C-alpha positions as CSV (number, residue, x, y, z in Angstrom):
1,M,87.8,7.3,89.0
2,E,84.3,8.1,90.1
3,N,85.6,9.5,93.4
4,K,88.0,11.7,91.5
5,R,85.3,12.9,89.0
6,P,83.7,15.8,91.0
7,R,87.2,17.2,91.9
8,L,88.3,17.0,88.2
9,L,85.1,18.8,87.1
10,E,85.6,21.6,89.7
11,E,89.3,22.1,88.7
12,A,88.4,22.2,85.0
13,D,85.8,25.0,85.7
14,K,88.0,27.1,88.0
15,Q,91.4,27.1,86.3
16,K,93.1,26.6,83.0
17,K,94.1,23.0,82.3
18,I,97.7,22.1,82.4
19,A,99.2,20.2,79.4
20,R,101.2,17.0,79.9
21,V,104.9,17.3,80.6
22,G,106.9,18.3,77.6
23,L,104.1,20.3,75.9
24,N,105.2,23.9,76.5
25,A,104.0,26.4,73.9
26,P,106.8,29.1,74.2
27,S,109.5,26.4,74.2
28,M,108.0,24.7,71.2
29,L,107.8,28.0,69.3
30,R,111.4,28.9,70.1
31,K,112.7,25.5,69.0
32,N,110.8,25.8,65.8
33,Q,112.2,29.3,65.1
34,L,115.7,28.1,65.8
35,G,115.4,25.1,63.5
36,F,115.6,22.5,66.3
37,L,112.1,21.3,65.7
38,R,110.7,20.3,62.3
39,F,107.6,22.1,61.1
40,A,105.6,18.9,60.8
41,N,106.5,17.9,64.4
42,Y,105.8,21.5,65.6
43,C,102.3,21.3,64.0
44,R,101.6,17.9,65.6
45,L,102.7,19.0,69.1
46,A,100.7,22.3,68.8
47,R,97.6,20.3,68.1
48,E,98.3,17.9,71.0
49,L,98.8,21.0,73.2
50,R,95.4,22.4,72.2
51,V,93.6,19.1,72.6
52,S,95.0,18.6,76.1
53,C,93.8,22.1,77.2
54,M,90.2,21.9,75.9
55,Q,87.5,23.5,78.1
56,R,83.9,22.3,78.6
57,K,81.0,24.6,77.5
58,K,77.3,23.8,77.4
59,V,75.5,24.0,74.1
60,Q,72.2,25.7,73.9
61,I,69.5,23.6,72.2
62,H,67.1,26.0,70.5
63,S,63.9,24.2,69.5
64,W,60.5,25.4,68.2
65,D,59.0,23.0,70.7
66,P,61.0,23.5,73.9
67,S,58.7,21.2,76.0
68,S,59.9,18.2,73.9
69,L,63.5,18.7,75.0
70,A,62.9,18.3,78.7
71,S,62.4,14.6,78.8
72,D,64.4,13.4,75.7
73,R,67.6,11.5,76.7
74,F,70.4,11.1,74.2
75,N,71.1,7.5,73.5
76,R,73.4,8.0,70.5
77,I,74.6,10.8,68.2
78,L,76.2,10.3,64.8
79,A,77.8,13.2,62.9
80,N,77.8,13.3,59.1
81,T,81.0,13.8,57.0
82,N,81.0,17.6,57.2
83,T,79.9,17.6,60.9
84,D,77.2,20.1,60.2
85,Q,74.4,17.7,61.1
86,L,73.9,15.1,63.9
87,F,71.6,12.2,63.6
88,T,70.2,11.5,67.1
89,V,68.5,8.6,68.8
90,N,66.6,9.8,71.9
91,Q,64.8,7.8,74.6
92,V,61.3,9.1,75.4
93,E,59.3,8.8,78.6
94,A,56.5,6.9,77.0
95,G,58.9,4.2,75.8
96,G,60.5,3.6,72.5
97,S,62.8,6.0,70.7
98,K,62.7,9.2,68.8
99,Y,65.0,9.8,65.8
100,G,65.9,13.2,64.5
101,I,68.6,15.5,63.1
102,I,70.2,18.4,64.8
103,T,71.7,21.2,62.6
104,M,75.0,22.5,64.0
105,R,75.7,25.5,61.8
106,G,75.1,27.7,64.8
107,L,77.8,26.0,66.8
108,T,80.3,28.9,66.8
109,T,81.9,30.7,69.7
110,P,81.2,32.6,71.9
111,E,77.6,31.4,71.8
112,L,77.2,27.7,71.1
113,R,73.8,26.9,69.6
114,V,72.2,24.0,67.7
115,Y,68.8,23.6,66.2
116,P,66.9,20.3,66.3
117,H,64.4,19.6,63.5
118,K,61.1,17.8,63.9
119,S,61.7,14.2,64.8
120,L,60.2,11.0,63.5
121,Y,58.8,8.6,66.0
122,V,59.2,4.9,65.3
123,P,57.3,3.2,68.2
124,N,58.6,0.0,69.7
125,R,61.4,-0.5,67.2
126,K,65.0,-0.5,68.4
127,V,67.8,0.5,66.1
128,N,70.8,-1.9,66.4
129,S,73.0,0.0,64.0
130,V,72.9,3.1,61.9
131,C,75.1,4.9,59.4
132,W,75.0,7.9,57.0
133,A,74.5,6.8,53.4
134,S,75.5,8.7,50.2
135,L,73.0,7.8,47.5
136,N,72.1,11.0,45.7
137,H,74.9,13.1,47.2
138,L,77.2,13.0,50.2
139,D,75.2,11.9,53.3
140,S,71.9,12.2,51.5
141,H,70.3,9.3,53.4
142,L,70.4,7.3,56.6
143,L,70.6,3.5,56.9
144,L,68.9,2.1,59.9
145,C,68.8,-1.6,61.0
146,F,65.7,-2.2,63.1
147,V,65.4,-5.2,65.5
148,G,62.5,-7.5,64.8
149,L,59.5,-8.1,67.0
150,A,57.1,-11.1,67.3
151,D,55.0,-10.1,64.3
152,T,57.5,-7.8,62.6
153,P,60.7,-9.1,61.0
154,S,64.0,-7.3,61.2
155,C,64.7,-4.9,58.4
156,A,67.3,-2.5,57.0
157,V,65.6,0.8,56.0
158,L,67.1,3.6,53.8
159,L,65.5,7.0,54.7
160,P,66.2,10.3,53.1
161,A,67.7,12.9,55.4
162,S,65.2,15.4,54.2
163,L,62.5,13.3,56.0
164,F,63.9,14.6,59.3
165,I,64.8,18.1,58.2
166,G,62.2,19.5,55.7
167,S,58.7,20.8,56.3
168,Y,56.2,20.0,53.6
169,P,53.0,22.1,54.1
170,G,50.2,20.9,51.9
171,I,52.2,18.1,50.2
172,R,53.1,14.6,51.1
173,R,56.3,14.1,53.1
174,P,58.8,11.9,51.4
175,G,58.7,8.3,52.7
176,M,61.3,5.6,52.9
177,L,63.3,4.8,49.8
178,C,63.4,1.1,50.4
179,S,63.3,-1.6,53.1
180,F,65.0,-4.9,53.0
181,Q,64.0,-7.8,55.3
182,I,67.1,-9.2,56.9
183,P,68.0,-11.2,60.0
184,D,68.9,-9.2,63.1
185,A,72.0,-7.1,62.2
186,W,74.8,-6.3,64.6
187,S,76.4,-3.7,62.4
188,C,76.0,-1.9,59.0
189,A,78.2,0.1,56.7
190,W,77.6,2.2,53.5
191,S,80.0,1.8,50.6
192,L,81.8,4.7,48.9
193,N,83.9,2.2,46.9
194,I,83.5,2.0,43.1
195,H,83.6,-1.8,43.4
196,A,80.4,-1.8,45.5
197,Y,78.6,1.3,44.2
198,H,75.2,2.0,45.8
199,C,75.7,-0.9,48.2
200,F,75.6,-1.4,51.9
201,S,76.7,-4.2,54.1
202,T,75.1,-5.7,57.2
203,G,76.9,-7.8,59.8
204,L,74.8,-10.7,61.0
205,S,75.3,-13.8,63.0
206,Q,77.9,-15.8,61.1
207,Q,77.2,-13.9,57.9
208,V,78.0,-10.7,56.0
209,L,75.2,-9.6,53.7
210,L,76.1,-7.2,50.8
211,T,73.0,-5.5,49.3
212,N,72.6,-3.3,46.2
213,V,69.9,-0.8,46.9
214,V,69.2,-0.1,43.2
215,T,68.9,-3.7,41.9
216,G,68.1,-5.4,45.2
217,H,70.8,-8.0,44.5
218,Q,72.2,-9.6,47.7
219,Q,75.5,-11.4,48.2
220,S,76.3,-13.4,51.3
221,F,79.6,-14.3,52.9
222,G,79.7,-16.9,55.6
223,T,81.8,-16.3,58.8
224,S,82.4,-18.3,62.0
225,S,81.2,-15.6,64.4
226,D,78.9,-12.6,64.8
227,V,80.1,-9.5,62.9
228,L,79.9,-6.6,65.3
229,A,81.7,-3.9,63.3
230,Q,82.2,-3.1,59.6
231,Q,83.7,-0.4,57.3
232,F,84.4,-0.2,53.6
233,A,87.8,1.0,52.5
234,I,87.7,3.7,49.9
235,M,91.1,3.4,48.1
236,T,91.2,-0.4,48.1
237,P,88.4,-2.9,47.1
238,L,88.0,-4.2,50.6
239,L,85.2,-4.5,53.3
240,F,86.7,-4.9,56.8
241,N,84.7,-6.8,59.5
242,G,85.3,-7.2,63.2
243,C,83.9,-10.3,64.9
244,R,82.8,-11.4,68.3
245,S,85.6,-14.0,68.2
246,G,88.2,-11.2,68.0
247,E,89.0,-11.8,64.3
248,V,89.3,-8.8,61.9
249,F,89.2,-9.8,58.3
250,G,88.8,-8.1,54.9
251,I,86.5,-9.2,52.1
252,D,87.8,-8.7,48.5
253,L,84.8,-7.0,46.8
254,R,86.1,-8.2,43.4
255,C,85.6,-11.8,44.3
256,G,82.3,-13.7,44.4
257,N,81.1,-15.5,47.6
258,Q,81.5,-18.8,45.9
259,G,84.8,-20.7,46.3
260,R,88.0,-19.3,47.9
261,G,89.9,-16.1,47.7
262,W,87.4,-13.5,49.1
263,K,89.0,-13.3,52.6
264,A,91.9,-11.0,51.9
265,I,93.4,-9.9,55.3
266,C,93.2,-11.5,58.7
267,L,94.1,-9.8,62.1
268,S,93.4,-11.0,65.6
269,H,92.3,-9.4,68.9
270,D,91.9,-11.2,72.2
271,S,88.2,-10.3,72.6
272,A,85.1,-9.2,70.6
273,V,85.9,-6.3,68.2
274,T,83.3,-3.6,68.6
275,S,84.6,-0.8,66.4
276,L,86.7,-0.3,63.2
277,Q,88.1,2.8,61.6
278,I,90.2,2.7,58.4
279,L,92.6,5.5,57.7
280,Q,92.1,7.4,54.4
281,E,94.9,5.8,52.4
282,G,93.7,2.3,53.4
283,Q,97.1,1.2,54.7
284,C,96.2,1.3,58.4
285,L,93.2,0.3,60.6
286,V,92.3,1.2,64.2
287,A,90.2,-1.4,66.1
288,S,88.9,-1.6,69.6
289,D,87.6,-4.6,71.6
290,M,85.7,-5.6,74.7
291,T,88.9,-5.8,76.9
292,G,89.5,-2.1,76.4
293,T,92.3,-2.7,73.9
294,I,92.7,-0.2,71.0
295,K,95.3,-1.0,68.3
296,L,96.6,0.7,65.2
297,W,97.3,-2.0,62.6
298,D,99.6,-1.8,59.6
299,L,97.6,-3.7,56.9
300,R,100.6,-4.3,54.6
301,A,102.7,-5.9,57.3
302,T,99.6,-7.2,59.2
303,K,101.1,-6.2,62.6
304,C,100.2,-3.8,65.4
305,V,102.3,-0.7,65.3
306,T,100.7,1.4,68.2
307,Q,98.5,0.5,71.2
308,Y,96.4,3.1,73.0
309,E,96.4,2.6,76.8
310,G,93.7,3.5,79.3
311,H,90.4,2.7,77.6
312,V,87.9,0.9,79.9
313,N,85.6,-1.7,78.4
314,N,84.4,-5.0,79.9
315,S,81.3,-5.9,77.9
316,A,79.9,-2.9,76.1
317,Y,79.4,-2.1,72.4
318,L,81.4,1.2,72.3
319,P,82.3,3.2,69.2
320,L,85.7,4.5,68.2
321,H,86.5,7.9,66.6
322,V,89.5,8.7,64.5
323,N,90.3,12.1,63.1
324,E,93.4,12.1,60.8
325,E,93.4,15.8,60.2
326,E,93.9,16.5,63.9
327,G,95.8,13.3,64.4
328,V,93.8,12.0,67.3
329,V,91.8,8.9,68.4
330,A,88.9,9.3,70.8
331,A,86.8,6.8,72.7
332,V,84.4,6.8,75.6
333,G,84.8,4.0,78.2
334,Q,82.4,2.2,80.4
335,D,83.6,4.3,83.3
336,C,82.0,7.3,81.3
337,Y,85.4,9.0,80.8
338,T,86.3,10.2,77.3
339,R,90.0,9.7,76.4
340,I,91.8,11.2,73.5
341,W,95.2,9.9,72.2
342,S,97.7,10.9,69.6
343,L,97.0,8.8,66.5
344,R,100.6,8.1,65.5
345,H,102.4,8.0,68.8
346,G,99.7,6.7,71.2
347,H,100.2,9.4,73.9
348,L,97.2,9.9,76.1
349,L,96.5,13.7,75.5
350,T,93.5,14.2,77.8
351,T,90.9,12.4,79.9
352,I,87.5,14.1,80.1
353,P,85.1,13.1,83.0
354,S,81.4,13.0,82.4
355,P,79.4,15.9,83.9
356,Y,77.2,13.2,85.5
357,S,78.0,10.2,87.7
358,A,79.1,7.0,86.0
359,S,76.3,4.7,85.0
360,E,75.6,2.1,82.4
361,D,72.6,4.2,81.2
362,D,74.6,7.5,81.1
363,I,77.6,6.6,79.0
364,P,78.3,9.7,76.8
365,S,78.0,9.7,73.1
366,V,80.6,11.8,71.3
367,A,81.7,13.2,68.0
368,F,85.1,14.7,67.2
369,S,85.8,16.9,64.2
370,S,88.3,19.4,62.8
371,R,85.3,21.6,61.9
372,L,82.4,21.3,64.4
373,G,79.4,22.9,62.8
374,G,80.6,22.9,59.2
375,F,83.3,24.5,57.1
376,R,83.9,27.5,59.3
377,G,83.6,25.6,62.6
378,A,86.4,25.1,65.1
379,P,88.0,21.7,65.9
380,G,86.8,20.0,69.1
381,L,84.7,17.3,70.8
382,L,80.9,17.3,71.0
383,M,79.4,15.2,73.9
384,A,75.8,14.2,74.4
385,V,74.8,12.8,77.8
386,R,71.3,12.6,79.3
387,E,69.4,15.6,77.9
388,D,72.5,17.8,77.5
389,L,75.0,18.7,74.8
390,Y,78.5,19.9,75.7
391,C,81.3,21.2,73.4
392,F,85.0,21.0,74.1
393,S,86.5,23.2,71.4
394,Y,89.8,25.0,70.7
395,G,90.9,27.6,68.3
């Protein structure tokens, strides 16, 4: 794959991409007009056609301090619900990490621009997991789980997003809302479920810890393995957890941690589960593991209904991205290739090579959305690798 990468990049820059066999725009349109193709199927195939023909464009990062961008390498990007802001974790030359927010409201064609705000330095503290939190309003805060040091314990910190965005001349900047001392956390998740209001969960070694940020009350659930991935369902009172042992199980939020009955659903992978995504209606779940296996599970029948082939993972903690509106699943492999599949049918729609040579330190971080940059944005993929941002968009 690395030998093919320069040729694939050159072909992508010189000529229009060719869709997979069977995706022909004029033929699809004619079949739809003649009634041979249902409208729902036509819309799905049209989206697949556009995804498979995405083109790479570099995003211009406009900063008030351009010198700070030259040496900042992207380690991770995390888009909020509306995909108009990116939380970024950047590696700096002096060591440690820099945390900030990039506004993507300027991410429109033909000129693709984003604007990073002043970042907050947290020296010598590594973030193991992070997620957006909705305390005052949607995505109002960020939940960060810091790894402990010799003299400093591990903690989960809830920070207002305004700490990274706003400027406060002459007045005190808002500080952290709260900080909870916890063991080293592998994963975290914020709850939008009414059965766990104002709560977040942290996945620990052989333990799931549920914390209420208002009362400080904590509830613990014992497990037999490290919990590497978590997500709350919205429509059902369940918290799903993916473990190093390969087990995926749901916790019934209506039950206490004492006695039996809190483990609701159990699924099984052959290796450590690194990422979970629950579909909106709460009837299906997509999970990926460290063998490169990605499965779509029917939670009612507790069986795998679709498997997505081609993902490469041997030992890395790699996220998974699901967009139901566009009907796609996206994931970056250890070979630094980004692959996008059809959500329902499992077809591999496109394979995107990294602009840089494959390396464990240069695995791209991506975000996929129907509206990159906000409500008026176009659907597409945003890729962060080294110091650069790239956009793969389509109309």
